[in-house]
C-alpha positions as CSV (number, residue, x, y, z in Angstrom):
1,X,-23.4,7.0,-2.2
2,X,-20.6,6.4,0.2
3,X,-21.2,4.6,3.3
4,X,-19.9,4.1,6.9
5,X,-18.6,0.5,7.0
6,X,-19.1,0.7,10.9
7,X,-22.7,1.8,10.5
8,X,-24.1,1.3,7.2
9,X,-25.2,4.5,7.1
10,X,-24.6,6.6,4.1
11,X,-22.7,9.6,4.2
12,X,-23.0,11.5,1.4
13,X,-22.9,11.5,-1.9
14,X,-19.1,12.8,-4.3
15,X,-19.9,13.3,-8.0
16,X,-18.0,11.0,-10.3
17,X,-15.6,12.6,-13.0
18,X,-16.2,12.0,-16.4
19,X,-14.2,11.3,-19.5
20,X,-14.1,15.6,-20.2
21,X,-13.5,16.4,-16.7
22,X,-11.0,14.1,-16.4
23,X,-9.1,15.6,-19.6
24,X,-9.6,19.0,-18.7
25,X,-7.7,18.3,-15.1
26,X,-4.9,16.6,-17.1
27,X,-4.8,19.6,-19.6
28,X,-4.4,21.4,-15.8
29,X,-1.4,19.3,-15.0
30,X,0.2,19.5,-18.4
31,X,-0.2,23.2,-18.3
32,X,1.2,23.4,-15.5
33,X,4.2,21.1,-15.7
34,X,6.6,23.7,-16.9
35,X,6.7,26.0,-14.5
36,X,6.6,23.3,-11.4
37,X,9.4,21.9,-13.4
38,X,11.4,25.0,-13.9
39,X,11.1,26.1,-10.6
40,X,14.1,26.7,-8.1
41,X,14.5,23.7,-6.3
42,X,15.0,25.2,-2.8
43,X,11.3,27.1,-3.7
44,X,10.0,23.6,-4.6
45,X,11.5,21.5,-1.4
46,X,9.9,24.7,0.6
47,X,6.6,24.1,-1.0
48,X,6.7,20.6,0.0
49,X,7.6,21.1,3.7
50,X,4.3,23.4,3.4
51,X,2.4,21.0,2.1
52,X,3.7,18.4,4.8
53,X,2.8,20.8,7.5
54,X,-1.0,21.4,5.9
55,X,-1.2,18.0,6.1
56,X,0.0,17.9,10.0
57,X,-1.9,20.7,11.2
58,X,-5.0,18.8,10.1
59,X,-4.1,15.3,11.4
60,X,-7.1,14.6,13.5
61,X,-9.3,15.8,10.7
62,X,-8.2,13.5,8.3
63,X,-7.7,10.6,10.4
64,X,-11.8,10.9,12.0
65,X,-12.9,11.3,7.8
66,X,-11.0,7.9,7.3
67,X,-12.6,6.2,10.4
68,X,-15.8,7.6,8.9
69,X,-15.2,6.1,5.1
70,X,-12.9,3.5,5.3
71,X,-13.3,1.7,8.9
72,X,-10.0,2.1,9.9
73,X,-8.8,2.2,13.5
74,X,-8.4,6.0,14.8
75,X,-5.0,5.1,16.0
76,X,-4.3,3.6,12.7
77,X,-5.7,6.4,11.0
78,X,-3.7,9.1,12.7
79,X,-0.7,7.0,12.0
80,X,-1.4,6.7,8.6
81,X,-2.1,11.3,8.1
82,X,1.3,11.3,9.9
83,X,2.5,9.1,7.1
84,X,1.6,11.4,4.1
85,X,3.2,14.1,6.3
86,X,6.2,12.5,6.5
87,X,6.5,11.1,3.5
88,X,5.7,15.2,1.9
89,X,8.7,16.1,4.7
90,X,11.6,13.3,3.6
91,X,10.9,13.5,-0.4
92,X,10.5,17.6,0.6
93,X,15.0,17.5,0.7
94,X,14.7,15.6,-3.1
95,X,14.5,18.8,-5.2
96,X,18.3,19.8,-3.8
97,X,19.8,16.9,-4.0
98,X,18.3,15.4,-7.8
99,X,22.0,15.2,-8.8
100,X,23.1,13.5,-11.7
101,X,26.8,12.1,-12.8
102,X,30.1,12.7,-14.5
103,X,31.4,9.5,-15.9
104,X,35.2,9.5,-16.8
105,X,35.3,8.8,-20.8
106,X,38.4,10.3,-23.6
107,X,38.2,13.2,-25.5
108,X,35.7,15.0,-23.5
109,X,32.9,15.4,-20.6
110,X,30.2,13.0,-20.2
111,X,27.7,14.0,-17.4
112,X,23.6,12.8,-16.7
113,X,20.8,14.4,-15.6
114,X,17.6,13.1,-14.1
115,X,14.7,15.2,-16.1
116,X,10.8,14.8,-15.1
117,X,8.5,12.9,-16.8
118,X,5.6,15.5,-16.8
119,X,2.5,14.3,-15.7
120,X,1.9,11.4,-13.7
121,X,-1.4,9.2,-12.8
122,X,-1.5,7.9,-10.0
123,X,-4.1,5.3,-8.5
124,X,-5.2,4.6,-5.3
125,X,-7.0,1.7,-3.8
126,X,-9.4,1.5,-0.9
127,X,-7.6,-0.2,1.6
128,X,-4.9,2.4,2.7
129,X,-6.4,5.6,1.0
130,X,-3.9,8.3,2.8
131,X,-0.4,6.4,3.3
132,X,-0.5,4.5,-0.6
133,X,-1.4,8.3,-2.3
134,X,1.5,9.9,-0.7
135,X,3.7,6.9,-1.4
136,X,3.0,8.3,-5.2
137,X,2.2,11.8,-5.5
138,X,5.1,12.8,-2.7
139,X,8.1,11.6,-4.8
140,X,6.4,12.3,-8.2
141,X,6.4,15.8,-7.1
142,X,9.6,15.8,-5.2
143,X,10.9,15.0,-8.5
144,X,9.2,18.1,-10.6
145,X,6.2,16.2,-12.2
146,X,2.9,17.1,-11.7
147,X,0.1,14.4,-10.5
148,X,-3.5,13.7,-11.3
149,X,-4.5,11.1,-8.7
150,X,-7.5,8.9,-8.5
151,X,-9.0,7.9,-5.0
152,X,-10.9,4.7,-5.3
153,X,-14.6,5.0,-5.8
154,X,-15.7,4.0,-1.9
155,X,-13.5,5.7,-0.4
156,X,-12.4,9.2,-1.7
157,X,-12.7,11.4,1.4
158,X,-9.2,12.3,2.4
159,X,-8.1,12.3,-0.6
160,X,-9.9,15.3,-1.4
161,X,-9.1,16.6,1.2
162,X,-5.7,16.2,1.2
163,X,-6.2,18.0,-2.9
164,X,-7.6,20.8,-1.1
165,X,-4.6,21.3,1.4
166,X,-2.2,21.1,-1.3
167,X,-3.5,24.2,-2.6
168,X,-3.8,25.8,1.1
169,X,-0.3,25.5,1.4
170,X,0.6,27.0,-1.4
171,X,1.4,24.7,-4.4
172,X,0.2,26.2,-7.7
173,X,-3.3,24.9,-9.1
174,X,-2.9,22.0,-11.3
175,X,0.3,20.9,-10.2
176,X,-1.3,18.5,-7.8
177,X,-5.5,17.5,-8.4
178,X,-7.6,15.0,-7.4
179,X,-10.1,13.3,-9.4
180,X,-12.4,11.1,-7.6
181,X,-14.1,8.4,-10.3
182,X,-14.7,5.2,-11.8
183,X,-11.8,3.6,-12.9
184,X,-12.9,2.9,-16.3
185,X,-13.8,6.2,-16.7
186,X,-10.5,8.0,-14.6
187,X,-8.3,5.2,-14.3
188,X,-8.3,4.4,-18.0
189,X,-8.1,8.2,-19.1
190,X,-4.7,8.0,-17.7
191,X,-3.7,5.2,-19.3
192,X,-5.0,6.3,-22.5
193,X,-4.2,10.2,-22.4
194,X,-0.9,10.8,-24.0
195,X,-0.1,13.9,-22.1
196,X,-0.2,11.1,-19.2
197,X,3.4,9.9,-19.2
198,X,3.3,7.3,-16.3
199,X,0.7,5.5,-14.4
200,X,0.9,4.4,-10.9
201,X,-1.3,1.7,-9.8
202,X,-1.9,-0.4,-6.7
203,X,-4.5,-2.9,-6.7
204,X,-5.7,-6.1,-7.7
205,X,-3.0,-7.9,-9.8
206,X,-5.9,-8.6,-12.5
207,X,-6.3,-4.9,-12.6
208,X,-2.7,-4.4,-12.7
209,X,-2.0,-6.5,-15.5
210,X,-5.1,-4.8,-17.6
211,X,-3.2,-1.4,-16.8
212,X,0.2,-2.8,-18.2
213,X,-1.2,-4.0,-21.2
214,X,-2.9,-0.8,-21.5
215,X,0.7,1.4,-21.0
216,X,2.2,-0.7,-23.0
217,X,0.2,1.1,-26.2
218,X,2.4,4.2,-25.9
219,X,5.3,2.9,-24.1
220,X,4.2,4.4,-21.2
221,X,6.1,4.3,-17.5
222,X,4.2,2.4,-14.9
223,X,4.9,1.3,-11.4
224,X,2.7,-1.5,-10.1
225,X,2.0,-2.7,-6.4
226,X,-0.5,-5.4,-6.8
227,X,-1.5,-8.0,-4.5
228,X,0.1,-10.5,-2.2
229,X,0.1,-14.0,0.0
230,X,3.1,-13.3,2.3
231,X,4.4,-16.0,4.6
232,X,5.2,-15.7,8.5
233,X,7.6,-18.6,9.3
234,X,8.5,-19.8,12.8
235,X,11.3,-22.0,13.5
236,X,11.1,-24.4,17.1
237,X,14.6,-21.9,17.8
238,X,12.2,-18.5,18.4
239,X,10.9,-16.9,21.3
240,X,7.3,-19.2,20.3
241,X,5.3,-16.9,22.8
242,X,6.5,-13.5,21.4
243,X,6.0,-14.9,17.6
244,X,2.1,-16.5,18.6
245,X,1.3,-12.4,20.3
246,X,2.5,-10.9,17.1
247,X,1.0,-13.0,14.8
248,X,-2.6,-11.3,14.6
249,X,-0.9,-8.1,14.2
250,X,0.6,-9.1,11.2
251,X,-2.5,-10.5,9.7
252,X,-5.6,-8.5,11.3
253,X,-4.5,-5.3,11.0
254,X,-6.8,-3.1,8.6
255,X,-9.3,-6.1,8.7
256,X,-6.8,-8.1,6.7
257,X,-7.5,-5.8,3.8
258,X,-3.9,-5.0,3.3
259,X,-1.7,-6.7,0.4
260,X,1.3,-7.0,3.2
261,X,-0.6,-9.4,5.7
262,X,0.8,-12.3,6.7
263,X,-2.0,-14.6,5.8
264,X,-0.3,-17.7,5.7
265,X,1.6,-18.8,8.9
266,X,3.8,-21.8,8.7
267,X,5.4,-23.4,11.8
268,X,7.5,-25.9,12.6
269,X,6.0,-28.9,13.7
270,X,8.0,-29.8,17.1
271,X,6.3,-26.1,18.2
272,X,3.0,-26.4,16.2
273,X,0.6,-27.4,18.9
274,X,2.2,-24.9,21.5
275,X,2.2,-22.1,19.0
276,X,-1.3,-23.1,18.0
277,X,-2.5,-22.9,21.6
278,X,-0.9,-19.0,22.3
279,X,-2.2,-18.0,19.0
280,X,-5.9,-18.9,20.0
281,X,-5.5,-16.8,23.3
282,X,-3.9,-13.8,21.5
283,X,-7.1,-14.3,18.9
284,X,-9.6,-14.6,21.1
285,X,-8.2,-11.5,23.0
286,X,-8.0,-9.1,19.5
287,X,-10.2,-6.2,20.1
288,X,-12.3,-5.8,17.6
289,X,-14.4,-2.8,17.9
290,X,-16.1,0.3,17.2
291,X,-13.1,1.5,14.8
292,X,-13.5,5.2,16.6
293,X,-12.6,3.2,20.2
294,X,-9.4,4.3,20.9
295,X,-8.4,0.9,22.1
296,X,-9.8,-0.7,18.8
297,X,-7.0,-2.7,16.9
298,X,-9.7,-3.9,14.2
299,X,-12.5,-2.3,12.3
300,X,-14.7,-3.8,9.8
301,X,-14.8,-4.7,6.3
302,X,-14.3,-1.9,4.1
303,X,-18.3,-2.6,2.1
304,X,-20.8,-5.1,2.2
305,X,-19.3,-6.5,-1.2
306,X,-15.6,-7.2,0.6
307,X,-17.5,-8.8,3.5
308,X,-19.6,-11.3,0.9
309,X,-16.2,-11.9,-0.8
310,X,-14.3,-13.0,2.5
311,X,-17.4,-14.9,3.9
312,X,-16.7,-17.3,0.8
313,X,-14.3,-18.3,1.9
314,X,-15.0,-18.8,5.5
315,X,-17.8,-21.0,4.6
316,X,-15.6,-23.3,2.0
317,X,-12.9,-24.0,5.0
318,X,-13.0,-25.1,8.6
319,X,-12.4,-22.6,11.0
320,X,-10.5,-23.9,14.3
321,X,-10.9,-20.5,16.3
322,X,-12.1,-17.1,16.2
323,X,-12.3,-13.5,17.9
324,X,-15.2,-11.6,18.5
325,X,-17.4,-8.9,16.7
326,X,-18.4,-6.0,18.5
327,X,-22.7,-7.0,19.4
328,X,-24.7,-8.3,16.2
329,X,-23.4,-7.2,13.2
330,X,-26.7,-7.4,11.2
331,X,-28.4,-5.3,14.1
332,X,-25.6,-3.0,13.5
333,X,-25.7,-2.7,10.1
334,X,-22.1,-3.0,9.4
335,X,-20.0,-5.3,7.6
336,X,-18.3,-6.8,10.5
337,X,-16.3,-9.9,10.5
338,X,-14.1,-11.5,13.5
339,X,-10.7,-12.7,13.6
340,X,-10.7,-16.0,12.1
341,X,-8.2,-18.8,12.0
342,X,-8.1,-22.2,9.8
343,X,-5.6,-25.1,10.0
344,X,-4.4,-27.0,6.7
345,X,-2.3,-29.5,5.7
346,X,-2.9,-29.1,1.5
347,X,-0.7,-26.3,-0.6
348,X,-2.9,-26.4,-2.9
349,X,-6.0,-25.4,-1.0
350,X,-7.9,-22.3,-1.8
351,X,-7.3,-20.4,1.1
352,X,-3.6,-21.3,1.2
353,X,-3.0,-19.8,-2.1
354,X,-5.6,-16.9,-3.0
355,X,-5.3,-13.7,-1.6
356,X,-8.3,-13.7,0.9
357,X,-8.0,-9.9,2.1
358,X,-10.0,-10.0,5.2
359,X,-9.4,-11.4,8.6
360,X,-8.6,-15.2,7.8
361,X,-5.4,-16.8,8.4
362,X,-3.7,-20.5,6.8
363,X,-1.7,-22.0,9.7
364,X,0.6,-24.6,8.4
365,X,3.4,-26.9,9.5
366,X,6.5,-27.6,8.1
367,X,9.5,-30.3,8.3
368,X,12.4,-28.4,8.1
369,X,14.0,-25.3,6.4
370,X,14.2,-26.3,3.0
371,X,10.4,-27.2,3.8
372,X,9.7,-24.0,5.2
373,X,11.4,-22.1,1.7
374,X,9.3,-24.7,-0.6
375,X,6.1,-23.8,0.9
376,X,6.6,-20.0,1.5
377,X,7.7,-19.9,-2.5
378,X,4.6,-22.0,-4.1
379,X,2.8,-18.6,-4.5
380,X,1.9,-16.3,-7.5
381,X,2.6,-13.4,-5.3
382,X,6.2,-12.5,-3.2
383,X,5.2,-9.0,-1.2
384,X,6.1,-9.3,1.9
385,X,6.9,-11.8,4.8
386,X,8.4,-12.7,8.1
387,X,11.0,-14.9,9.6
388,X,11.3,-15.6,13.3
389,X,14.1,-17.2,14.7
390,X,17.1,-16.9,17.6
391,X,19.7,-18.2,14.5
392,X,21.1,-15.0,12.6
393,X,22.2,-17.1,10.1
394,X,19.0,-18.9,9.4
395,X,17.3,-15.7,8.9
396,X,20.1,-14.2,6.4
397,X,19.7,-17.5,4.4
398,X,15.5,-17.7,4.5
399,X,16.0,-14.5,3.9
400,X,17.6,-14.9,0.7
401,X,15.6,-18.1,0.0
402,X,12.4,-16.4,-0.2
403,X,11.3,-14.9,-3.2
404,X,9.8,-11.8,-1.7
405,X,10.3,-7.9,-2.1
406,X,10.2,-7.2,1.7
407,X,10.8,-9.2,4.9
408,X,11.2,-9.0,8.4
409,X,13.1,-11.0,10.7
410,X,11.0,-11.3,14.6
411,X,8.5,-8.7,13.1
412,X,5.6,-7.6,11.2
413,X,7.0,-4.3,10.3
414,X,6.7,-4.5,6.0
415,X,6.8,-0.4,5.0
416,X,9.1,2.5,6.2
417,X,9.0,5.7,4.1
418,X,12.9,5.7,3.6
419,X,13.0,2.1,2.8
420,X,12.6,0.5,-1.2
421,X,9.0,-1.3,-0.9
422,X,7.9,-3.8,-3.6
423,X,7.3,-7.0,-5.2
424,X,8.6,-10.2,-6.9
425,X,6.2,-12.3,-9.6
426,X,2.9,-11.4,-9.5
427,X,2.9,-8.5,-6.3
428,X,4.0,-5.7,-8.5
429,X,6.8,-4.0,-10.6
430,X,9.0,-1.6,-9.7
431,X,10.0,-0.3,-6.2
432,X,8.3,2.8,-4.3
433,X,9.8,4.8,-1.1
434,X,12.9,4.8,-0.2
435,X,16.2,7.4,-1.4
436,X,15.8,6.5,-4.9
437,X,11.9,6.7,-5.6
438,X,12.1,10.3,-7.1
439,X,14.7,8.7,-9.7
440,X,11.5,6.6,-10.8
441,X,9.7,9.5,-11.9
442,X,12.3,11.0,-14.2
443,X,14.3,10.3,-17.8
444,X,18.0,10.1,-17.4
445,X,19.9,12.2,-20.0
446,X,23.5,11.4,-20.9
447,X,25.3,14.0,-22.4
448,X,28.5,14.5,-23.5
449,X,31.2,17.7,-24.4
450,X,33.8,16.9,-26.7
451,X,36.8,18.6,-25.9
């Protein structure tokens, strides 16, 4: 039974697909593949644009579903639905631009082709059900593949509706299917079924390792976007007021349930007290409200289980200061936590090393540039991060030195659909988004023609 995270009230039941139903969806995708692959590029592009238009026409409906099912603020949810539209529109240009190369060789002509893989399985997490789905299915479809998509068990509603919109937009049956169900059933079948030629997974590092190992059995293509423990590095030459005002948005977006969350803040020692004082003001002013409230900046945790998991980290540390929640969470029945800050000087502390995945940020002082880089890199993860400085040379040096896939200077912007996204180390394998994403859903074929 699905539950509204803001109230704890039951929403509706969504039947979980069985292994046989999953196999049937994969078979439909397999059967639909030749026709979709061979469709004229302009026709495939036109259908993707129609799909984007259908999503756009239902933006508010999708946003309200996400507020109800996932607890996202209404402002964020509208952006997320718009992101699906934008990603589809961006990749609708792919079919007519999927070009190969002519490579100079002696004795003939050498040319390359990018050919779609076939059926692609996309496994979506519960934290961003709409955007992360689109990052997988849009470039895969654009490259000529068919897609079966498994939404998270607790947040399937927007994916189901987007699947319906694909059919309403004119995509042929079987080209894009949404299969709700358990990871151990639906997700596992994506990994083990021989007709699924690539798996795209976003979620925990532990599960990602299992999927990677499973895909190895068939030498199956895989893209993994996994955990993060990103650092927000604030140097003494930064605009301290601006950095402190921006910091809550870098960690508390989606209640901290974000693998790009800057959940470690490194502050140069000479400005530490000033920064912390300004951060306290910003955190206490952070608006944790009913997610349907237009002014809400942060909603509830997605589930009781996730709230309790974060609470265990809270209980194991000392909270320096925190914001507010909307009334008494116990009375409301929702899964609420406040925005919270803890200080630490111990890089081995659990709250500094673990991906908490909630509205808790740890702050630590550093001495100089080398110290900041060492502390930032002392992590199993490497997904995102931020650097606040007025020195362009320092910004470039530190950006190159920090072992992470996505960095922002004087901002917390991690993701743009037209730039690549992905992580180092335990944060994943491969890249999503950007101009090259469709090629990750193809095989490159080389053909030599003798004179």
